[in-house]
C-alpha positions as CSV (number, residue, x, y, z in Angstrom):
1,M,13.0,20.1,18.3
2,P,11.7,21.3,14.7
3,I,8.8,19.6,15.1
4,T,6.1,20.0,18.0
5,V,3.1,18.4,18.7
6,D,0.3,19.6,20.5
7,V,-2.8,17.6,21.6
8,D,-5.7,19.4,23.1
9,P,-6.2,17.7,26.6
10,A,-9.8,16.7,25.5
11,F,-8.3,13.7,23.1
12,S,-5.1,11.6,24.1
13,G,-3.1,8.6,23.0
14,F,-1.4,10.5,20.0
15,N,2.2,9.0,19.4
16,Q,4.4,12.2,19.1
17,S,7.8,10.2,17.8
18,I,5.6,8.7,14.4
19,I,3.9,12.3,13.7
20,Q,6.9,13.8,13.5
21,K,8.3,10.8,11.5
22,I,5.3,11.1,9.2
23,I,6.0,14.9,8.8
24,N,10.1,14.5,8.7
25,S,9.5,12.0,5.3
26,V,7.2,14.4,3.6
27,F,9.5,17.3,3.4
28,E,12.8,15.3,3.0
29,E,11.2,13.0,0.1
30,E,10.3,16.9,-1.2
31,G,13.7,18.3,-1.1
32,Y,12.5,20.6,2.3
33,L,13.3,20.3,6.0
34,A,11.6,21.3,9.2
35,D,12.8,24.2,10.7
36,D,9.9,25.3,13.4
37,V,7.1,23.5,12.5
38,A,4.1,23.0,15.0
39,I,1.3,20.6,14.5
40,V,-1.7,21.2,16.9
41,F,-4.3,18.4,17.6
42,G,-7.6,20.3,18.6
43,D,-11.4,20.6,18.2
44,D,-13.6,22.2,15.7
45,S,-14.5,25.5,17.8
46,L,-10.2,26.3,17.1
47,L,-10.2,25.1,13.3
48,N,-14.0,27.0,13.1
49,K,-12.2,30.3,14.7
50,L,-9.0,30.2,12.6
51,K,-11.6,30.0,9.3
52,K,-13.4,32.5,10.9
53,D,-10.6,34.9,11.3
54,F,-8.2,34.3,8.6
55,F,-10.4,33.4,5.8
56,N,-13.7,34.5,6.3
57,L,-15.4,31.6,6.7
58,D,-18.0,30.3,9.0
59,Q,-17.7,26.5,8.3
60,L,-16.0,23.2,9.9
61,T,-12.7,22.1,8.2
62,D,-10.5,19.3,9.1
63,V,-7.3,20.9,8.7
64,I,-5.1,24.2,8.2
65,A,-2.3,25.2,7.2
66,F,0.2,28.2,7.9
67,R,3.4,28.9,6.2
68,L,5.1,31.1,8.3
69,N,8.2,31.4,5.8
70,D,8.4,32.1,2.5
71,Y,7.8,28.9,-0.2
72,E,11.5,29.3,-1.9
73,D,13.2,28.6,1.9
74,K,13.8,24.9,1.9
75,S,13.8,25.2,5.5
76,I,9.7,25.0,6.6
77,E,8.8,27.2,9.5
78,G,4.5,26.5,9.6
79,E,1.8,25.7,11.8
80,I,-0.6,22.2,10.8
81,Y,-4.0,22.2,13.1
82,I,-5.8,19.4,12.7
83,S,-9.5,19.0,14.0
84,V,-10.0,15.4,16.1
85,P,-13.6,15.5,15.6
86,R,-13.7,16.2,11.7
87,A,-11.1,13.5,11.8
88,K,-13.6,10.7,13.3
89,E,-16.2,12.1,11.4
90,N,-14.1,11.5,8.1
91,A,-13.3,8.0,9.4
92,I,-16.8,6.7,9.5
93,E,-17.8,8.4,6.2
94,F,-14.8,7.1,4.4
95,S,-14.6,3.3,5.9
96,E,-11.3,4.3,7.0
97,P,-9.5,3.5,10.2
98,F,-9.1,6.8,12.6
99,A,-5.3,6.8,12.7
100,K,-5.1,6.4,8.9
101,E,-7.7,9.4,8.5
102,I,-5.0,11.5,11.1
103,G,-2.3,10.3,9.3
104,R,-3.7,11.8,5.7
105,L,-4.6,15.3,7.1
106,I,-1.3,15.1,8.8
107,I,0.4,14.7,4.9
108,H,-2.6,17.1,3.8
109,G,-1.3,19.7,6.0
110,S,2.7,19.2,5.6
111,L,1.7,19.5,1.1
112,H,0.2,22.4,2.1
113,L,3.0,23.7,4.1
114,L,4.6,22.7,0.5
115,N,2.7,25.2,-1.6
116,Y,0.7,22.1,-2.9
117,D,-3.3,23.4,-3.1
118,D,-6.7,21.5,-3.5
119,Q,-8.7,24.1,-4.8
120,K,-8.8,23.0,-9.1
121,A,-9.5,19.3,-9.3
122,A,-6.0,19.0,-11.0
123,D,-4.7,20.1,-7.9
124,K,-6.8,18.2,-5.6
125,A,-5.6,15.3,-7.5
126,I,-2.3,15.4,-7.4
127,M,-2.5,15.9,-3.2
128,T,-4.2,13.0,-3.3
129,G,-1.9,11.1,-4.8
130,K,0.9,12.2,-2.9
131,E,-1.3,11.0,0.5
132,D,-1.6,7.7,-0.6
133,E,1.7,7.2,-1.8
134,Y,3.0,8.6,1.7
135,L,0.1,6.4,3.6
136,Q,1.6,3.3,2.2
137,Q,5.2,4.5,3.3
138,C,4.3,5.6,6.7
139,Q,3.7,3.8,10.4
140,W,-0.2,5.1,10.4
141,R,-1.0,2.4,12.1
142,K,0.8,3.5,15.7
143,I,-0.1,7.2,15.0
144,I,-3.0,6.6,17.6
145,D,-1.0,4.7,21.1
146,E,-3.4,1.8,22.4
């Protein structure tokens, strides 16, 4: 399977096939294919360590994505890390369902693998627009098994 889903045992209920479909749909819509993509659902300490090790920043974050091959390649190799506790806090802060926030973070990480950036306001607006578009198209309500 070109997309693997790994979930910290402290968290459960993630529907791996829906998560894989969301990533595939973003890639396909943008003209790419998943070659070897891992998505990891973890805790704050995992993402904080990645942020320190790779960005030299000691801060909490909700999603980190690493492209492992060249951005010109149409077959994606990469990793997406999502902090489940951050997603839960975001959902509360923005009055959104937890599953929708997880969907947004999956899409956000996928867009980063496609070289979308959100450092400048204009770039962030583009990413947010794409996130909203893909959220409307995907089955985010089924991300969490009930």
